[in-house]
C-alpha positions as CSV (number, residue, x, y, z in Angstrom):
1,X,163.8,110.6,-74.9
2,X,165.2,107.7,-76.9
3,X,163.3,104.9,-77.9
4,X,165.0,101.3,-77.3
5,X,165.1,99.2,-80.3
6,X,164.1,95.2,-79.5
7,X,164.6,92.7,-81.6
8,X,163.3,89.2,-80.8
9,X,165.2,86.1,-82.5
10,X,163.4,83.1,-83.1
11,X,165.4,80.2,-84.6
12,X,164.2,76.9,-86.2
13,X,166.4,74.4,-87.1
14,X,165.2,71.6,-89.5
15,X,167.1,68.8,-91.5
16,X,167.9,70.8,-94.6
17,X,168.4,74.9,-93.5
18,X,168.2,77.1,-90.6
19,X,165.1,79.1,-90.3
20,X,165.9,82.5,-88.2
21,X,162.9,84.8,-87.4
22,X,163.7,88.4,-86.8
23,X,160.6,90.5,-85.2
24,X,160.9,94.3,-84.6
25,X,163.6,96.9,-85.0
26,X,166.9,95.9,-86.4
27,X,169.8,98.3,-85.9
28,X,172.7,99.7,-84.5
29,X,171.2,98.8,-80.2
30,X,170.2,95.6,-81.6
31,X,172.8,94.2,-84.0
32,X,175.1,92.4,-81.6
33,X,172.7,89.8,-80.5
34,X,171.7,89.3,-84.1
35,X,175.3,88.9,-85.6
36,X,175.6,86.3,-82.8
37,X,172.5,84.2,-83.8
38,X,173.4,84.5,-87.3
39,X,176.9,82.9,-86.9
40,X,175.6,80.4,-84.7
41,X,173.2,79.6,-87.3
42,X,176.0,79.7,-90.1
43,X,178.1,77.2,-87.7
44,X,175.4,74.4,-88.2
45,X,176.4,74.1,-91.8
46,X,173.2,74.5,-93.1
47,X,171.5,76.6,-95.7
48,X,170.6,79.9,-94.3
49,X,166.6,81.1,-94.3
50,X,166.3,84.6,-92.9
51,X,162.5,85.4,-92.4
52,X,161.8,89.5,-91.9
53,X,157.9,88.9,-92.1
54,X,157.7,90.5,-88.4
55,X,160.4,93.0,-89.1
56,X,159.3,96.5,-88.2
57,X,162.5,98.7,-89.1
58,X,165.7,98.4,-90.1
59,X,168.8,101.1,-90.2
60,X,172.1,101.2,-92.4
61,X,173.7,98.9,-89.5
62,X,171.1,96.3,-89.8
63,X,171.4,96.2,-93.7
64,X,175.0,95.6,-93.6
65,X,174.4,92.9,-90.9
66,X,172.6,90.9,-93.6
67,X,175.2,91.4,-96.0
68,X,178.1,90.3,-93.8
69,X,176.0,87.1,-93.0
70,X,175.0,86.3,-96.7
71,X,179.1,86.8,-97.2
72,X,179.5,84.4,-94.5
73,X,177.3,81.9,-95.9
74,X,178.8,82.0,-99.4
75,X,182.5,81.3,-97.7
76,X,181.1,78.5,-96.0
77,X,179.5,77.4,-99.6
78,X,176.3,77.9,-97.9
79,X,173.0,79.0,-99.4
80,X,171.6,82.4,-97.7
81,X,168.0,83.3,-98.5
82,X,165.5,85.9,-96.8
83,X,162.1,85.2,-97.3
84,X,158.7,87.3,-96.1
85,X,160.5,90.1,-97.3
86,X,157.9,93.0,-96.7
87,X,157.6,95.9,-99.4
88,X,159.0,98.3,-97.2
89,X,162.1,96.7,-96.9
90,X,162.9,96.6,-100.6
91,X,162.4,100.4,-100.8
92,X,164.5,100.9,-97.7
93,X,167.3,98.6,-99.1
94,X,166.8,100.6,-102.6
95,X,166.8,103.6,-101.2
96,X,170.1,102.9,-99.2
97,X,171.8,101.8,-102.5
98,X,172.2,98.3,-101.6
99,X,169.6,97.4,-103.8
100,X,172.7,95.5,-106.1
101,X,174.2,93.2,-103.3
102,X,173.8,90.0,-104.0
103,X,172.0,89.5,-100.3
104,X,168.9,91.6,-101.4
105,X,168.3,90.3,-105.2
106,X,165.2,89.4,-106.4
107,X,165.9,86.2,-107.6
108,X,167.5,84.9,-103.7
109,X,164.0,86.2,-102.4
110,X,161.9,84.1,-104.6
111,X,164.1,81.3,-104.3
112,X,162.8,79.4,-101.3
113,X,159.7,77.6,-100.8
114,X,157.0,79.4,-98.9
115,X,156.3,76.5,-96.4
116,X,159.3,77.0,-94.9
117,X,158.8,81.1,-94.2
118,X,155.2,80.1,-92.8
Protein backbone atom coordinates (compact mmCIF):
# COMPACT_ATOMS: atom_id res chain seq x y z
CA UNK A 1 0.00 0.00 0.00
CA UNK A 2 1.34 3.40 -0.97
CA UNK A 3 1.00 6.39 1.33
CA UNK A 4 -0.52 9.51 -0.17
CA UNK A 5 1.66 12.61 0.04
CA UNK A 6 -0.02 15.81 1.08
CA UNK A 7 1.17 19.38 0.97
CA UNK A 8 -0.80 22.25 2.40
CA UNK A 9 -0.04 25.58 0.77
CA UNK A 10 -0.87 28.78 2.59
CA UNK A 11 -0.13 32.10 0.88
CA UNK A 12 0.08 35.35 2.83
CA UNK A 13 0.40 38.32 0.51
CA UNK A 14 1.96 41.39 2.14
CA UNK A 15 2.69 44.86 0.87
CA UNK A 16 6.36 44.09 0.22
CA UNK A 17 6.53 40.29 -0.39
CA UNK A 18 4.61 37.07 -0.98
CA UNK A 19 4.95 34.55 1.87
CA UNK A 20 4.22 30.94 0.95
CA UNK A 21 4.00 28.39 3.77
CA UNK A 22 4.56 24.78 2.74
CA UNK A 23 3.27 22.17 5.18
CA UNK A 24 3.60 18.40 4.91
CA UNK A 25 5.45 16.50 2.22
CA UNK A 26 6.75 18.08 -1.00
CA UNK A 27 7.39 15.52 -3.69
CA UNK A 28 6.39 14.15 -7.04
CA UNK A 29 2.77 13.58 -6.05
CA UNK A 30 2.26 17.13 -4.74
CA UNK A 31 4.56 19.08 -7.05
CA UNK A 32 1.98 20.40 -9.50
CA UNK A 33 -0.16 22.20 -6.92
CA UNK A 34 2.95 23.69 -5.28
CA UNK A 35 4.38 24.69 -8.68
CA UNK A 36 1.15 26.51 -9.53
CA UNK A 37 1.04 28.31 -6.16
CA UNK A 38 4.65 29.43 -6.50
CA UNK A 39 4.08 30.58 -10.11
CA UNK A 40 1.05 32.60 -9.01
CA UNK A 41 3.05 34.17 -6.20
CA UNK A 42 5.90 35.04 -8.57
CA UNK A 43 3.42 36.65 -10.97
CA UNK A 44 2.53 39.10 -8.19
CA UNK A 45 5.92 40.72 -8.97
CA UNK A 46 7.01 40.85 -5.33
CA UNK A 47 9.87 39.15 -3.49
CA UNK A 48 9.03 35.52 -2.75
CA UNK A 49 9.60 34.09 0.71
CA UNK A 50 8.95 30.36 1.19
CA UNK A 51 8.58 29.11 4.75
CA UNK A 52 9.60 25.49 5.32
CA UNK A 53 8.82 25.47 9.05
CA UNK A 54 6.07 22.86 8.68
CA UNK A 55 7.62 20.85 5.85
CA UNK A 56 8.06 17.25 6.95
CA UNK A 57 9.67 15.66 3.87
CA UNK A 58 10.99 16.54 0.42
CA UNK A 59 12.23 14.48 -2.50
CA UNK A 60 14.33 15.37 -5.55
CA UNK A 61 11.27 16.60 -7.41
CA UNK A 62 10.51 19.01 -4.55
CA UNK A 63 14.10 20.27 -4.49
CA UNK A 64 13.99 20.82 -8.25
CA UNK A 65 10.73 22.71 -7.86
CA UNK A 66 12.30 25.12 -5.36
CA UNK A 67 15.30 25.57 -7.67
CA UNK A 68 12.94 26.39 -10.52
CA UNK A 69 11.09 28.95 -8.40
CA UNK A 70 14.41 30.59 -7.52
CA UNK A 71 15.37 30.76 -11.22
CA UNK A 72 11.98 32.23 -12.12
CA UNK A 73 12.42 34.89 -9.46
CA UNK A 74 15.92 35.64 -10.73
CA UNK A 75 14.63 35.93 -14.31
CA UNK A 76 12.05 38.45 -13.08
CA UNK A 77 14.58 40.33 -10.89
CA UNK A 78 12.78 39.27 -7.72
CA UNK A 79 14.42 38.12 -4.50
CA UNK A 80 13.80 34.51 -3.48
CA UNK A 81 14.29 33.41 0.11
CA UNK A 82 13.70 30.22 2.04
CA UNK A 83 12.99 30.77 5.72
CA UNK A 84 12.35 28.68 8.82
CA UNK A 85 14.48 25.97 7.26
CA UNK A 86 14.56 22.79 9.38
CA UNK A 87 17.94 21.20 10.12
CA UNK A 88 16.98 17.99 8.31
CA UNK A 89 16.31 20.01 5.14
CA UNK A 90 19.90 21.24 4.91
CA UNK A 91 21.16 17.67 5.29
CA UNK A 92 18.80 16.53 2.51
CA UNK A 93 19.96 19.33 0.22
CA UNK A 94 23.59 18.39 0.80
CA UNK A 95 23.01 14.66 0.34
CA UNK A 96 21.14 15.29 -2.91
CA UNK A 97 23.99 17.47 -4.22
CA UNK A 98 21.91 20.66 -4.35
CA UNK A 99 23.99 22.56 -1.76
CA UNK A 100 25.70 24.64 -4.49
CA UNK A 101 22.43 25.89 -5.97
CA UNK A 102 21.63 29.56 -5.22
CA UNK A 103 18.19 28.64 -3.85
CA UNK A 104 19.83 26.80 -0.98
CA UNK A 105 22.78 29.05 -0.14
CA UNK A 106 23.11 29.84 3.56
CA UNK A 107 23.35 33.59 2.93
CA UNK A 108 19.90 33.65 1.33
CA UNK A 109 18.47 31.46 4.09
CA UNK A 110 19.57 33.94 6.74
CA UNK A 111 18.68 37.07 4.78
CA UNK A 112 15.02 37.28 5.67
CA UNK A 113 13.70 38.94 8.82
CA UNK A 114 12.46 36.49 11.43
CA UNK A 115 9.13 38.35 11.78
CA UNK A 116 8.20 37.50 8.18
CA UNK A 117 8.38 33.75 8.77
CA UNK A 118 6.71 33.61 12.14
